[in-house]
N, C-alpha and C positions, 0 to 999 in steps of 0.2 A: 851779904857777900859770902859768908860761909856756906850758905845754901847754894850759891852759884858754884863754889869750889866743889861742894858735894856732888852736884850734877855733873861736874867734869871729872869725877872719880877720886877726888881728894876727900875721903870721908872720915879720916882720923884727925885728931887735933895735931898730931905730929906732922902729917902730910900737909895740912892746911897751913900750919906755921911755916913750914919749909917753902911752900908756894908763895907766901907773903913776905918771905925774907926775915922772919921773926924766930925767936926761940920759942919753945913750947911754953916756957915760963912767962914770956912777954904776952903771948896770945892769951894765955889763961888769965893773966892779970887784967888785960883789957876787957875780956869777957866778964870778969868779976866787977867791972866798973871803974878801974883805973883809967884816968883820962889818957887818950892817945895824943902824944905830942905832935905839934904841927908838922915837924920834919918827918916823923914816922908816917903820919897820915899821907903826906905827899908821896913818900916812897911807895906806900901800899897802892895808892891810886895809880902811880906810874906802872907798877908791876902788873896791876889788873887791867890796864888800858882804860882807866876811868878818867873823866875830866877832873881837873884840879878843883878841889873844894867839894867833890862828891861826898866824901865822908862827913863833911860838915853838915850836910842835909839842909833842907829848907827850914826857915824859921818855924818852930813848933812841930817839926817832923824829925823823928829819930832816923838815923841812917838805915837801921834795920827795916823800918817801915818803908822807906824809900826803895830799898833793895827789893823787898817783896812786891811792892807796887810796880816796879819796873821789870819784873821777871816776865818773859814771854808767856803768853797764854796759849795753851794747846787746844 
């Protein structure tokens, strides 16, 4: 998802956090492995126009892997 934000011009942690409605500290903690609470995940999905549960990923697939797999190929 951060790659998607970067492609849209949000290339700093501060701008990515702002786009996601998070503080820089929250985003930094999530990137370090702190679990994302369900209500925060749903808010992020809504903000990014993603389907509910998208951040949960498929069984055995990390959300980052899903995000990269779903990026449009040029």
